[in-house]
N, C-alpha and C positions, 0 to 999 in steps of 0.2 A: 532824189525827190525832194522837192521845195518843202519847206517846214509848213507851211500853211496847207498843203496837200494832206501831210500826215495828221495836222491837226483836225482837217476836215474829215478824216476816215475815222479818227477817233471819237470825235463827236457824234457821227453818225452810228457807229456801233453802240455807244451808250445810250444812243435815243431809242435803240431797238426795243426794249422792254416798255418804254412809255408809249411808243406806237402800238404795242399790242394790247394796253390797257384801255379799252375804251367803254367807258359807262355812261349812265344816262341820269342826268340829275335834272330837277325842275329849275327853270330859269331863274324863278323868283318865289322860293319857298313860302315865305310868309304871305305873300300875294294869293299863290296859287293854293295853297291850303286853305285859306277861308273862303276862297272862291267856290272850292270842290266840296268842303264842309263848313258852310256857313255858322254852324252852332259850335264848332271846335272853339277851344279855349288854349289849345297848344300842341305840339307836336315834338316827337322826337325821331332824328335820324340814325338810321342804322346802315350798316355797310356789310356786305357779303359776298362771297366769291364761291364758284362751285368747287374750286380747288380746296379751299379751306373748311368747307362743309361737307365734304365728301369725296372730293377728289376724282378719280377715274370712274369709280363705282358710281357715283351720283351723275357724273356726265353721262354715263349709258344709261341710266334709268330717264333722265331728262330727255335724252335723244328718242328713247323708246317711246315715251310717252307723247312726245311730239310727234313722231312718226317720221322724223327726219334728223340729217346729221347737222351738228354745228359746224360751221366754215367760218373762214375769214376773219379779220381784226375784230367783228362785231361779236362773235360769239368762239371765245376759248375760255378755258377753265379758270383763266387769270382775271376776266373782266370783273371790275368791282361794281356790283349793282349796289345802287341808292334806294333805301327803302323808307318809307315815312308812315309812322305810327301816330295815328290822330287820335287826340283825347278831347273829351268834354268833361272838365273839372277831372276826375280820377279815372272815369270810366274811357276805356278803348272802344272807340267806335267805327274804325275803320283803317284803311291803308291806301297809301298813293305808291304807285312803281310805275317806272318807265323802262322801255327797252329799246335799243337800236336796231333796225332792221334794213337790211339792203334793198333799196327800191330799183326802180329802172334806171332813174337818172341822178341817184345818189342815197345818202342815208335818209332813213324814216326814223321819227321817234313817235312812239305810241305810248301814251300816258293813261293808265286805268287808275281810278279811284273804286275800291271796293268795300263792302262792309265786312264784318267779322265772320260771316257765313261763305264768304267768297264771292259774293254776287256784285255784278257791274253797277256801280252807281252812276259812273260818268266815263266818258271815253273821249278823247281828244288828240290831235296830232300837234306836237311841240315843233316837229321839224317835218316838212313834206316839200319836195321839188318835183313839180309835174305841172305840164301846161293847164290841166284841169284840176289843179289843186284846189281851186275856189269851191269846186262841187263836191269834192272830198271832204273839206272842211266845214261843209254845211252843217249846223247843229242838227237837221234830222238826220243826217247820215249816223252822225253819233249816238243819237237817240236809240236807234236800232239794237245798240249793243247793250243797252240798260237792261238790267234784270238776267242777263246770260251769266253762267256759271262755266267752269271747267267742264262740268257733265256734258253741257251741251254741246262742246267741240269734239267729244271723243268720237262722233262719227266723220270728223271732217278730215278728209284725205288731202294732206299737204302737196303730194306729188302730183295729184291730178286735179286740185282745186274743187273737188266735188265734195259735198256732203250729203248724209243720209237723207232720201226724199222724206218730206213732210218734217224735218227737223227744223228747230229754229234759226240754225246756221245756213240752211238752204234757203230761209226765207229772206236772209239778209239781201238787199239789193243795192247794186253798185251803180251810183247817179252819173258815173263818168264813164261812158262807153269806150273812150279812148285810152282808159287808164286800167284796164284788165290786169295788167301785171301787178300794178300797185296795189290794185283792190285784193290780189290775192296775198301780196306780201303783207297788206295790212292783217288779214285773217289770221296768216302764220304769227305775226308779231303778237296779236292778242291772245292767240293759244299759248305762245310760249310764256308771254307775261303772266298768264293764270297759272301756268305750270310752276314757274319761278315762286310765285306768290304763294303757292300751295306748299312748296319746298321749306321756303325760308320764313314764313308767317303763319301759315295754318296748320303747321304739324301733320303734313300730308293727308288731310282730311278728305280729299277727292282720291287720292292713291287708295286709300282703304275702301272707298266706294267701288274703285275699278277692278280691285283684286277679289271684292266679294261677290262679285257678279257671276 
C-alpha cells in the first residue's frame, strides 16, 4: 500500500471524533447578544455536553422529555453545546442557546433567547436551507414563539407532528406550505433547545413542574 494511502487512512481515523462533535455557536456573539438583549452590558460563554453533565442517564431523560430519540451527528452525548449567560451590570437577565437539527435539505440551526424564567424572548434561524426559507425566516413566523415555555411544548408529539388541541403550539402557523418537514423539524428543535436550557441553565425548573402534575 502506498504511503499516501496509509496517511489518508490515519488522518481519516483521527478525524472521526471531530466529526462527531457538532455544536452550534453564534456567528457573531458580540453583535448577536446586543441585538437580542439591547440592554445587556456583557455575557459569559459556557460549554456543556450531556456526557459530562449526566451521561447515559441524562441522555435518557432528555429523550424522554423530548418524546424522541437522539440520532446522527447532530445529537450525541458528546456534542459540545455553547450557552450564553447575558448580564445587565451584575444582574443575570437571560440566556441564548442554539441547536442543530436535521432538516429536509440539510442542517437547521435554531437560536432561542430566553429570560431567566425560561420564556422565549426571541427566535430565529441561524441556518436554514429550503426553497421557501424566506417565508420561514420572516420575523412574523419567529414572533409566534415569543412567550412560549417548555410547558407549552409538553403536549407536542414529535412523532406525529401534532399538538394538544387548543394549545399554543397547535396555534403556530406554518407560512411555507411546501416546507412542512422543516416546520416540524423547527418545532422539534425549539422543544429540544428548551429542554437543554432547562437541564443546563435553569436547574430543571420545568422538570419539577412535569413531575408534580
